[in-house]
GUZAZA-853436 format. One line per 2 residues: their letters; for each residue x, y, z of C-alpha. Coordinates in steps of 0.05 Angstrom, whole numbers, plus 5000, padded with zeros to 4 digits. Layout:
% residues N
A	X:Y:Z | ...;
***
This chain:
% residues 619
XX	4468:5146:4886 | 4486:5153:4960;
XX	4488:5081:4983 | 4459:5070:5052;
XX	4489:5000:5057 | 4525:4946:5018;
XX	4460:4917:4990 | 4445:4983:4956;
XX	4515:4982:4926 | 4510:4910:4901;
XX	4441:4923:4870 | 4468:4984:4833;
XX	4529:4946:4808 | 4486:4888:4783;
XX	4437:4934:4748 | 4496:4966:4710;
XX	4528:4898:4694 | 4587:4910:4741;
XX	4574:4846:4781 | 4573:4772:4766;
XX	4542:4718:4810 | 4576:4651:4823;
XX	4524:4602:4848 | 4567:4539:4849;
XX	4599:4521:4916 | 4665:4558:4926;
XX	4715:4542:4981 | 4737:4603:5021;
XX	4804:4569:5030 | 4846:4589:4970;
XX	4792:4580:4917 | 4754:4645:4928;
XX	4819:4685:4928 | 4844:4650:4865;
XX	4778:4667:4829 | 4785:4739:4852;
XX	4856:4745:4826 | 4838:4717:4758;
XX	4777:4761:4750 | 4816:4822:4771;
XX	4873:4806:4723 | 4821:4802:4667;
XX	4792:4870:4686 | 4728:4834:4705;
XX	4668:4854:4748 | 4654:4849:4822;
XX	4642:4776:4843 | 4584:4754:4887;
XX	4596:4685:4917 | 4526:4660:4936;
XX	4547:4589:4958 | 4606:4590:5006;
XX	4631:4523:5029 | 4621:4512:5104;
XX	4588:4580:5115 | 4518:4607:5106;
XX	4541:4678:5093 | 4553:4698:5020;
XX	4616:4735:5001 | 4632:4790:4951;
XX	4699:4815:4924 | 4730:4860:4871;
XX	4683:4917:4888 | 4740:4967:4876;
XX	4773:4925:4821 | 4787:4983:4774;
XX	4793:5058:4779 | 4733:5065:4734;
XX	4689:5022:4779 | 4715:5055:4842;
XX	4696:5123:4813 | 4629:5095:4791;
XX	4613:5078:4863 | 4622:5150:4883;
XX	4600:5183:4818 | 4545:5225:4849;
XX	4591:5252:4903 | 4653:5262:4860;
XX	4642:5336:4845 | 4631:5351:4919;
XX	4695:5313:4936 | 4735:5353:4884;
XX	4708:5418:4912 | 4726:5398:4983;
XX	4797:5379:4964 | 4808:5441:4921;
XX	4783:5487:4976 | 4829:5452:5025;
XX	4887:5464:4977 | 4866:5536:4960;
XX	4820:5563:5016 | 4802:5625:4975;
XX	4760:5580:4929 | 4711:5571:4987;
XX	4687:5642:4975 | 4665:5626:4904;
XX	4589:5616:4900 | 4597:5553:4858;
XX	4631:5519:4917 | 4579:5537:4971;
XX	4529:5481:4958 | 4583:5428:4955;
XX	4616:5454:5019 | 4550:5455:5056;
XX	4531:5386:5031 | 4599:5356:5046;
XX	4602:5388:5115 | 4532:5364:5134;
XX	4546:5293:5111 | 4611:5290:5149;
XX	4572:5292:5215 | 4556:5221:5238;
XX	4482:5210:5253 | 4470:5176:5321;
XX	4411:5128:5319 | 4380:5083:5373;
XX	4372:5021:5330 | 4404:4994:5269;
XX	4401:4931:5225 | 4471:4912:5247;
XX	4442:4890:5315 | 4392:4841:5286;
XX	4433:4779:5301 | 4497:4752:5331;
XX	4547:4699:5311 | 4617:4672:5327;
XX	4685:4676:5295 | 4682:4605:5269;
XX	4616:4618:5233 | 4645:4675:5193;
XX	4675:4660:5124 | 4744:4629:5136;
XX	4780:4665:5079 | 4851:4639:5065;
XX	4884:4674:5006 | 4953:4642:4999;
XX	4977:4570:5013 | 5023:4588:5071;
XX	4977:4639:5106 | 4975:4626:5181;
XX	4899:4620:5182 | 4837:4655:5158;
XX	4838:4731:5155 | 4791:4790:5148;
XX	4820:4830:5090 | 4771:4888:5086;
XX	4761:4906:5159 | 4744:4976:5184;
XX	4775:4980:5253 | 4745:5035:5295;
XX	4780:5060:5359 | 4776:5122:5402;
XX	4824:5162:5445 | 4818:5136:5516;
XX	4831:5205:5544 | 4782:5241:5498;
XX	4730:5191:5475 | 4681:5206:5419;
XX	4680:5202:5343 | 4717:5268:5336;
XX	4779:5234:5365 | 4769:5168:5331;
XX	4809:5128:5281 | 4781:5083:5227;
XX	4835:5041:5194 | 4842:4979:5152;
XX	4885:4933:5195 | 4882:4859:5178;
XX	4851:4812:5229 | 4869:4738:5237;
XX	4808:4698:5258 | 4842:4634:5281;
XX	4907:4594:5281 | 4972:4602:5319;
XX	4959:4608:5394 | 4891:4643:5391;
XX	4836:4614:5434 | 4782:4590:5386;
XX	4722:4636:5380 | 4747:4683:5435;
XX	4812:4713:5408 | 4834:4744:5342;
XX	4900:4774:5319 | 4904:4848:5304;
XX	4960:4869:5257 | 4974:4942:5244;
XX	5035:4970:5209 | 5080:5026:5231;
XX	5056:5098:5223 | 4982:5080:5232;
XX	4932:5121:5272 | 4911:5064:5315;
XX	4981:5063:5345 | 4969:5130:5377;
XX	4907:5105:5412 | 4942:5041:5433;
XX	5001:5081:5462 | 4953:5123:5504;
XX	4917:5061:5529 | 4984:5033:5553;
XX	5002:5099:5585 | 4936:5105:5622;
XX	4927:5031:5637 | 4858:5032:5606;
XX	4825:4976:5566 | 4833:4989:5492;
XX	4766:4977:5458 | 4755:4963:5385;
XX	4696:4955:5338 | 4716:4918:5274;
XX	4662:4926:5221 | 4658:4889:5155;
XX	4613:4912:5098 | 4566:4971:5101;
XX	4569:5029:5051 | 4633:5026:5009;
XX	4653:5095:5033 | 4673:5064:5100;
XX	4724:5019:5067 | 4755:5074:5025;
XX	4756:5122:5085 | 4793:5069:5125;
XX	4852:5070:5077 | 4854:5145:5065;
XX	4919:5179:5089 | 4882:5234:5126;
XX	4918:5285:5170 | 4921:5268:5243;
XX	4860:5297:5278 | 4813:5289:5219;
XX	4768:5230:5235 | 4758:5180:5178;
XX	4686:5168:5200 | 4671:5240:5181;
XX	4706:5234:5114 | 4665:5170:5100;
XX	4601:5211:5105 | 4626:5264:5057;
XX	4653:5210:5010 | 4589:5170:5011;
XX	4541:5229:5005 | 4503:5207:5067;
XX	4515:5216:5142 | 4544:5153:5172;
XX	4493:5122:5219 | 4523:5101:5286;
XX	4487:5060:5339 | 4508:5048:5412;
XX	4537:4979:5425 | 4491:4939:5472;
XX	4506:4884:5521 | 4577:4902:5542;
XX	4607:4885:5610 | 4591:4934:5666;
XX	4636:4994:5666 | 4658:4985:5594;
XX	4665:5047:5551 | 4614:5037:5495;
XX	4637:5049:5424 | 4587:5071:5371;
XX	4580:5019:5315 | 4564:5032:5242;
XX	4490:5016:5241 | 4489:4996:5168;
XX	4550:4951:5170 | 4540:4877:5153;
XX	4582:4851:5211 | 4617:4881:5271;
XX	4665:4847:5320 | 4668:4883:5386;
XX	4723:4869:5437 | 4780:4892:5480;
XX	4855:4893:5468 | 4898:4882:5529;
XX	4951:4935:5517 | 5006:4891:5545;
XX	4988:4823:5513 | 5019:4800:5447;
XX	5015:4735:5409 | 5045:4712:5343;
XX	5005:4734:5282 | 5015:4711:5210;
XX	5044:4691:5162 | 5003:4729:5111;
XX	5012:4739:5036 | 5019:4813:5030;
XX	5018:4870:4980 | 5093:4870:4966;
XX	5086:4801:4936 | 5117:4764:4995;
XX	5093:4734:5060 | 5097:4779:5121;
XX	5123:4730:5172 | 5099:4710:5241;
XX	5111:4765:5292 | 5081:4785:5359;
XX	5021:4832:5352 | 4962:4853:5395;
XX	4906:4805:5411 | 4832:4822:5409;
XX	4788:4789:5463 | 4722:4782:5427;
XX	4659:4800:5467 | 4604:4805:5414;
XX	4597:4794:5339 | 4535:4828:5310;
XX	4508:4820:5239 | 4449:4843:5199;
XX	4399:4796:5167 | 4421:4774:5098;
XX	4492:4799:5113 | 4545:4796:5058;
XX	4619:4787:5073 | 4663:4832:5028;
XX	4737:4815:5020 | 4797:4831:4978;
XX	4861:4796:4960 | 4930:4828:4965;
XX	4993:4803:4932 | 5045:4826:4882;
XX	5019:4889:4848 | 4975:4903:4812;
XX	4917:4879:4855 | 4851:4909:4876;
XX	4887:4955:4925 | 4919:4987:4863;
XX	4852:5018:4848 | 4847:5043:4919;
XX	4914:5077:4910 | 4895:5108:4843;
XX	4830:5135:4872 | 4866:5164:4932;
XX	4917:5197:4887 | 4863:5231:4846;
XX	4829:5257:4908 | 4891:5282:4943;
XX	4931:5309:4884 | 4910:5382:4895;
XX	4934:5379:4967 | 5007:5362:4954;
XX	5033:5433:4941 | 4997:5459:5003;
XX	5022:5403:5049 | 5094:5409:5022;
XX	5109:5476:4990 | 5153:5470:4929;
XX	5129:5399:4913 | 5085:5395:4851;
XX	5071:5320:4845 | 5087:5254:4879;
XX	5077:5182:4855 | 5082:5122:4901;
XX	5098:5069:4849 | 5049:5012:4855;
XX	5090:4962:4814 | 5147:4971:4863;
XX	5103:4955:4923 | 5080:5028:4936;
XX	5125:5046:4995 | 5192:5022:4967;
XX	5194:5075:4911 | 5169:5147:4912;
XX	5177:5194:4853 | 5171:5269:4862;
XX	5174:5332:4821 | 5194:5395:4859;
XX	5223:5464:4848 | 5294:5489:4851;
XX	5290:5564:4863 | 5340:5577:4919;
XX	5396:5603:4874 | 5366:5620:4806;
XX	5427:5663:4790 | 5475:5604:4790;
XX	5489:5574:4722 | 5510:5506:4748;
XX	5454:5484:4794 | 5456:5432:4849;
XX	5399:5404:4890 | 5380:5451:4947;
XX	5306:5465:4950 | 5295:5394:4923;
XX	5329:5367:4986 | 5285:5410:5030;
XX	5223:5384:4996 | 5249:5312:4998;
XX	5260:5317:5073 | 5191:5345:5082;
XX	5160:5288:5042 | 5196:5237:5085;
XX	5164:5269:5146 | 5092:5264:5119;
XX	5051:5206:5146 | 5055:5144:5102;
XX	5101:5180:5053 | 5153:5173:5108;
XX	5156:5099:5093 | 5187:5112:5024;
XX	5252:5074:5017 | 5277:5105:4952;
XX	5257:5177:4937 | 5275:5201:4867;
XX	5263:5276:4859 | 5275:5323:4800;
XX	5261:5397:4785 | 5200:5419:4746;
XX	5238:5477:4716 | 5284:5430:4678;
XX	5225:5400:4639 | 5155:5428:4654;
XX	5124:5374:4610 | 5151:5316:4651;
XX	5096:5268:4671 | 5109:5235:4738;
XX	5070:5173:4717 | 5114:5163:4655;
XX	5166:5123:4694 | 5215:5108:4636;
XX	5217:5182:4617 | 5224:5203:4690;
XX	5283:5155:4700 | 5315:5179:4636;
XX	5309:5252:4660 | 5339:5236:4728;
XX	5396:5192:4703 | 5417:5244:4651;
XX	5426:5296:4705 | 5445:5262:4771;
XX	5514:5274:4799 | 5532:5209:4833;
XX	5588:5242:4873 | 5541:5292:4906;
XX	5467:5276:4896 | 5458:5212:4938;
XX	5433:5224:5008 | 5423:5166:5057;
XX	5381:5160:5120 | 5406:5099:5158;
XX	5376:5058:5215 | 5308:5090:5208;
XX	5236:5066:5202 | 5213:5022:5145;
XX	5147:4992:5123 | 5128:4935:5170;
XX	5117:4890:5110 | 5185:4903:5079;
XX	5238:4852:5099 | 5296:4879:5058;
XX	5324:4915:5119 | 5332:4850:5158;
XX	5294:4875:5220 | 5220:4889:5231;
XX	5204:4963:5219 | 5277:4982:5209;
XX	5318:4997:5148 | 5345:5057:5109;
XX	5325:5108:5057 | 5359:5141:4999;
XX	5343:5207:4964 | 5367:5214:4893;
XX	5360:5287:4871 | 5376:5314:4802;
XX	5373:5384:4775 | 5402:5425:4717;
XX	5423:5409:4646 | 5439:5338:4624;
XX	5509:5317:4643 | 5514:5252:4603;
XX	5488:5214:4544 | 5455:5149:4566;
XX	5477:5087:4529 | 5423:5045:4496;
XX	5466:4987:4474 | 5523:4945:4501;
XX	5591:4957:4471 | 5642:4901:4458;
XX	5686:4942:4506 | 5644:4918:4565;
XX	5683:4869:4607 | 5651:4834:4667;
XX	5685:4795:4723 | 5681:4720:4723;
XX	5613:4695:4747 | 5577:4758:4725;
XX	5544:4750:4657 | 5485:4761:4610;
XX	5483:4837:4613 | 5420:4870:4587;
XX	5403:4943:4576 | 5335:4953:4607;
XX	5326:5027:4594 | 5377:5078:4570;
XX	5430:5084:4624 | 5406:5022:4663;
XX	5446:4958:4657 | 5423:4892:4689;
XX	5476:4840:4702 | 5463:4768:4722;
XX	5504:4753:4784 | 5520:4691:4825;
XX	5478:4674:4886 | 5484:4728:4940;
XX	5540:4708:4988 | 5515:4742:5051;
XX	5535:4808:5082 | 5591:4780:5124;
XX	5632:4765:5062 | 5640:4830:5024;
XX	5709:4807:5001 | 5676:4746:4969;
XX	5682:4747:4893 | 5606:4740:4889;
XX	5593:4805:4928 | 5572:4872:4900;
XX	5633:4905:4934 | 5680:4857:4899;
XX	5644:4869:4833 | 5655:4944:4840;
XX	5728:4935:4859 | 5743:4903:4791;
XX	5732:4968:4753 | 5769:5034:4744;
XX	5739:5103:4729 | 5754:5099:4655;
XX	5722:5031:4643 | 5665:5029:4593;
XX	5614:5003:4644 | 5615:5072:4678;
XX	5576:5101:4620 | 5517:5069:4654;
XX	5500:5111:4716 | 5458:5053:4743;
XX	5479:4979:4744 | 5434:4927:4776;
XX	5457:4858:4799 | 5401:4808:4793;
XX	5391:4733:4798 | 5361:4727:4728;
XX	5373:4786:4680 | 5324:4762:4627;
XX	5268:4756:4678 | 5284:4821:4714;
XX	5283:4861:4649 | 5223:4827:4616;
XX	5178:4885:4633 | 5176:4950:4671;
XX	5133:4916:4724 | 5183:4860:4734;
XX	5242:4908:4737 | 5210:4954:4789;
XX	5187:4896:4833 | 5254:4860:4829;
XX	5297:4921:4844 | 5257:4958:4897;
XX	5226:4902:4939 | 5293:4865:4944;
XX	5338:4921:4966 | 5354:4962:5027;
XX	5393:5025:5007 | 5446:5023:5061;
XX	5458:4948:5054 | 5450:4937:4980;
XX	5480:4998:4945 | 5552:5003:4925;
XX	5590:5040:4872 | 5650:5038:4826;
XX	5704:5081:4856 | 5662:5096:4917;
XX	5686:5144:4970 | 5666:5177:5036;
XX	5682:5250:5049 | 5657:5284:5113;
XX	5608:5227:5124 | 5580:5236:5053;
XX	5580:5174:5008 | 5586:5180:4933;
XX	5617:5144:4873 | 5657:5167:4813;
XX	5633:5110:4770 | 5568:5071:4764;
XX	5519:5065:4821 | 5510:4990:4833;
XX	5446:4963:4865 | 5447:4891:4889;
XX	5376:4866:4876 | 5389:4792:4887;
XX	5350:4749:4935 | 5382:4749:5004;
XX	5378:4698:5060 | 5337:4744:5105;
XX	5283:4759:5054 | 5213:4733:5063;
XX	5190:4680:5013 | 5153:4703:4950;
XX	5080:4685:4939 | 5063:4625:4896;
XX	4995:4597:4875 | 4968:4527:4886;
XX	4967:4492:4817 | 4908:4448:4837;
XX	4866:4508:4856 | 4884:4543:4791;
XX	4858:4483:4751 | 4791:4488:4788;
XX	4787:4562:4769 | 4803:4544:4697;
XX	4742:4499:4698 | 4698:4557:4720;
XX	4721:4596:4659 | 4707:4540:4610;
XX	4647:4541:4564 | 4584:4534:4607;
XX	4620:4557:4670 | 4599:4619:4710;
XX	4663:4656:4690 | 4663:4638:4616;
XX	4680:4700:4577 | 4706:4735:4639;
X	4773:4700:4653;
***
């Protein structure tokens, strides 16, 4: 089914038992988000909140709560999408007759359809009348969490030079003027930044249209990592199997550049961003599992808020993975997988690891073909591919990039993380195969670097035959310095050690520091049989599961600050170590606080899941 609007989608989900209605009153402050998280964790259905406290608009969440449901939403267009992606990866496939219908269909649907009237324009409202969704106890105010932010190039207006992105919007709080101002947060390496930069350069008003709801293809298109120059609004049409209807925005101030609005959206906030004005935005509980803190971001001056009759407010909740955005990521990976070898020659597969917060850890399988005649190989083509990956859009936000050669094990599955790590740790040469990028860009939401948008990156490349046996148990020969205790083998070759509280970076000589820890060992000490040693606050907790280990290690570390090594050295500006690589994954003073739930709210959710409650049998 090609959904024309959100109502079509909800009706289809309900008919196929993919949706549950909650008719009791639900508070949009914390309670709705808590219900969403519990239903998602139970692999439950989409949730339709019919009775929202303090608001006459119903809400819906968990629309994309699993890969299976996300694919269900686009089931009738999936074959066309596969053909489009495969033809992009291998253009010669476009000449095969079996592709022609799908190419014609996808191409036609990618052209937005301009209409004079649309249901979006049936009514207007204000910011304070919208659902005031607060997801985490310390959020700075209510937020829109599934916005579709549409902007155009001020030099070359029109949908062909547009950007549709999912950038969170703060509806109130901080210093925003009630009902007239909203906060606009967008991260580094996002398409809207290019339009904003041009607006500053030209001194033009920067107009936005923030839609909520409408056909689900709009939401997925807004998070797709499309190449620069390919408008998301066009992809939304191909994805949804129907041309996106766009209607001119009425009633704007004289001389304003009108933006087209999605005619089938449920809501649309129209306004102007002063390119030079910033106000504090946040905090906000984000997808790394921490709060992104209060920082200056652009401010939207609201001019109009349109909504259709019987409008429904969709939302999501982000937090420590996995969450609903995990399904977004999985769906995007399935769609874009054929494109990777074409975008970066020599790269066969990539995996942005969701449990590690997506951007902190990127795994890759490449080729090593530069010197096939050499018996003892070293990373060469792998480093070329790794550098190319770190120059590709949102992949450039990767903090740790682990890359291995396909030729060494053609059966290696990039999603089998324990096996991938085993393969890499058996082969890596810690003296030669660590390559740092320092003082570079980092994900806006990642505070491990200590400064907004700044941190470091590390490439670990491994190729050739195994060079070591990985220990699976701890020997009585292991000796740890005083204060370091409770060692645990997490996976073969990976040792977690419980360490004292982090002392701060100004005190590397402190006997609690990673540098001091490393200085207590010699090359022949037994600990060096482990290529990877991790210092953590609680070794039992950090090694309780793969999910806990990945989150602990990669969200709490900045490569340049937090990596050390036993018998480390620098030669010609290259850093390496002759013993174990030591990663300090303890909590540091500059880290953002981790997310925690409200116990009282959780008890209310428990009651909804009790016998006779609307969520009985679901949570």
